[in-house]
N, C-alpha and C positions, 0 to 999 in steps of 0.2 A: 623841609616839612615831610616827614615820613609817616603821614597819617593814612588811615584806611577809610575810604568813602563807600557808602551805599548810595547810589544815585538811582532814584525811581524814574521811570519814563526816559531812560537814557538813550533810547533809539529814536526819540522824537527830535523835534527841531532844536529847542534850546538845550535840552538834556544832552544831546550828542555833541553840540558845540562846547558845552561846559566840560564834558568828559575829556575831549581832545585838548581843551585849554589847560585843565588841571594836570594831565599827564605830561604836557609839554612844559609847563611852568615848574612842576615838582616831579622830576623823574623818579624820585625814590618812593613816591606814594603809590597806593594800590586802590583800584576802583572796581567795585562790583556794580554791574548795571542790571537792574531788575526791570524788565519790560514785558508786558503782555503781548506785544506785537499786534495791536489792533491795526486798523487801516492807517493810522498816523505814525505807527512805529515802523522804521525802515532800517535794517541792518546795513544797507548801502551807505548810510550816513557815517558808518564807523569802519569802513574798509581799511583805512590807513592804520588803525590800531588793533585790528582784530587778533593779531598774533603777538601783541605786546604782553610780555610775561607778567606785567603788573595789572593787567586788565582781564576781567572775567565777566562774561555775559550769562545771565540766568533768565530763561523765559518763565515768567510767572506773573500772577495777579496780585496787586497790593491788597486785594480783598481776602486773600488766602493767609490766615494767621500762621499756618504751619511753615510756609515758605518764608514769610516775613520774620518770624521768631528765629528761624535757623540762620538767616543772613545777618540780622541786626546785632546778634550777640557779640560779634567779633569786630565791629567797626567803631571808628571814632566819631565820624560825622555822617549824618543822613542829610541828603539834599533831595527834597521831595518835589519833583517836577510832574510826576504822573497825574494826568487829569484828562477828562474830556473837555475840550476847549472851544469848540466852534458854536457860536450863538445860534446860527440857523438850525443846526442839528439839535440843539437843546430845545428849540421850540417844537420840533416834531417828535422828540424822544427824551423827555425830561428825566424819566426814571433812570436811564443809564448814567446821566450826569450825577444824580443824587447818590447812586450806588458807588460810582468810582470816586467822585470828588469828596463826598462827605464820609461815607462808610469806609472807603479805602484809607482815607486820612486817619480815621478812628483806629483802624487796625494797626497802622504804623505807630501812632502815638501810644497806643496801649502797650505795644511791644517795647517801645522806647522807654517807657517809664520803668520797665523791669530790666533795663540794660545799663551799661556804663558809658553811654555815648557822651561826647563832649559838647556837641552842637547838633541841633535839629533845625535845619533851614527849611522853612515852609514857603513855597513859592505861590504867592497870591497874585493879584492883578489890580490894575487901576480901575477896572470895571466895577469893582465892589462899591465904589463911591457913586455910581450912577452918572447921569449926564450933568455936567457942570456948565451952567449958563454963563457965569462971570467968574473971574478970578481963578483960583486953583484949590484943590483939596490937599490939606496936610494930613498927617497921620492921625490926628484927633477928630477929623471931620466925620460926620455921621455916614454910616454905610447905607446906601439906598439902591441896591441892585434892582434892575428892571426886567431881567429875563432869567429863565431857569439856569443858564450857565453862570451868570454873575452871582445869582443867589446861592448856587451850590458852592462857589468859591468863597463867598462871604461866610457861609456856614462852616466850611473847613477852616477858614482863617480864624474865626472866633473859637472853634473847637481847639485849634492848636494853642491859642492863647490860654484857654481854660486849663490845658494840661500843664502849662507853665505855672499858672497860679495855684492849681490844686495839687499837682504831683511834682512840681519843680523839674519837669522835663525842660532841658536847656534850649527852648524854642526861640528862634528869631524869624520874623515874618517879613518878606519882601513883597512890595506891590509895585511892579514895574509898568511902564507905559508900553505901547505896541512895539513888539520886537520885529525886526526884519533882518534878512541876511541869507546866506547859502543854506540849502537843505530844508527850507521851510515848505510845508505841505502846500500843494497847489490849490487847496480850497481857500487859502488866505489871499488877501487883496493883491499884494505886490507880486507874488509868484503866479497867481491866476492871470492877472492882467498881462504880465510879461510873457508868459508862455502862450497865451491866446494871441497876443500881438505877433509873436514870432511865427505863429501858424496862420496869420491873417484872419483871425476869427474875432468876433465881437467881444468887447470889454463891457460886461453887464454892470452898469453903475446904478446903485440904488438911489431912488428918489431924485433930488436935485443935485446930488454929488457934493454937497457942501458940508457934510458931516466931517468934523475935525478930530484928529488924533495926534498925540505927541509920539514921534517915531524914534525908537532907541535901537541902535545897531546891536546885534546879538552879542558880539564880543565885548562891548561895553557892559552889557548886563552880566556876562560871565565874570568879568573883572570885578564888578560891584559885589556879586555874591561871594567871590573869593575874599574881597576886602572885608565883608561883614563877618565871614567865618573867623577872621583874625581880629577884627576890631569892633564888631558889633556887640551890643549889650543884650544879654538874655532877657526875654520877655518884651522886647521892643519891636515896633513895626518901623520899617524904613521904606519910604517911597524912592523909586529909582526912575528918574526922568532924564530928558535930554534937551528940553526947550526947542524941539523941532516940530512945532504944531503946524500941520498941513491938512488941507482938505483932501478928500478922496478924488475930487476933480483935479487938483494940482498933481497928485500922484499919477493919475491917468495920463494927463498931458505930458508929464515928465517921462514916463515909460515910453510913450509913443514917439516922442522927440528923440530919445536916446536910441531907439531902434529904427528910426527913419520911417515910421509908419504914419498914415494919415489919421487925423482926429475923427474922421468918419467911422472909424472902428468903434468909437464909444457908442453904446446903446443904453439909453435910460430905461430902467426896469422898475416895476412896482416896488416901493419901499417895503422892507420887512417890518413885521410887527414890533412896536416898542423899540425903534432904532434910536439909540442914544445919539444926541446931536454932537456932543463934545466931551472929550476927556481932557483933563488938565491936572497935573500934579505939582505941588510944592515939594521940592526935594532938598530943601535947605538942611534938613537934619543930617543926611548922609554927606552932603557937601561940607558941613562944618567938621565932620570927622576926618575929612581929607580926600574924599573921592569925587571925581567928576568924569564925565565921558571924554574919551580921547578922539573919537572919530567924527570928522565933518560929515554932516548928513548928505550933502550932494555927492561927495566923493564916494561915500559908503553905498549910496543908492546906485550909482553908476557901476560900482564893483559888483553889486548884487545882480543887477540886470545882466552884466557881462557873464557872471557865473552861470546863470540860467541859459544864456545864449550858447555857452561852451559846454554845457552838460545836459544836452537833450536826452542822452541815454538814461539819465537819472529820472527826470520828470516825465518822460514819455511812458516809462514803466508804471509810474504812479498813476498817471491818468488812465491807463489801460486796466488798472487793477481794481481794488475794492472801491476806490473813489468813483470810478466810472459807474459801477453797479449802484452805488448810493445815489449818484447824480441822476441816473436814469429814472429812479423812483421819485426823487424829491424836487429836482431843479429843472427838469426838462422844459417846463413852460416859461421859466423866468430867465434861465441862464443858458441860452441857446449857443453861446460861444464855446462851450466845452465839448470836446470830442468824447 
């Protein structure tokens, strides 16, 4: 497969893992990485491929039509990861999420409709369905986002679909469950709790700790996206899950046990506003096409914890950078375990 990709948000967690996966699986392909390098973008995630002749990094904003139009005209596939993604941040700064997640997606789609791309993969999220009390959400379930982040992703999701219907942009939409793995930003649950535990600091657990998520190893998600580029149907939505439904409490205890740390490091903190209780996906649609996750959850989680234990150089810089500045303004009263 000698295709040319434009990956937005490729310096972030899932985007960087996807770029490395694609270049490894298809040595003849070319990848352009467009990333604004906000606090969540980190070029350290791509050190191993920075000199690959088939890889090019462009610092830029998906909201800038000049840059987007220039880059999109010569590519075969757009994989659109770029987004503001952290719920807590969306509660304090919703405008940034609307601009990046909705308007940025509009700029990309508007450019794509005037290009000759073969596929536009829009990365959405299971959070657009809102909290699921019983059962699971399939692709036709109503969207009920409950916070500015999930609402912005729902808006972008439906905007992408509209560009397929109206302009025949070859859009495929993925809605995956919670990803985890190496290079995930330390504001997220597993890396935050792992790095805090390593430093013998508190693990700030929201509410009663019984909120549930389905956990998907990031490489399984990368493989699913690749699978859909080749076998997905344009105009369709595909849930990507793993049947690894765990409470935040379970994750906390597992991290501490793996690191040999005491449960006393868990500190219950005030729950955030509109905290969804449970996410659950029905992903039979992609399973029937022939995809399923390959990684065992317990093994993948242990490998992830080990990666953070062995790569303190990576996350210590992140904690000392822009994340620390933001934390000092927003989280100091609730998340006292972060340095």
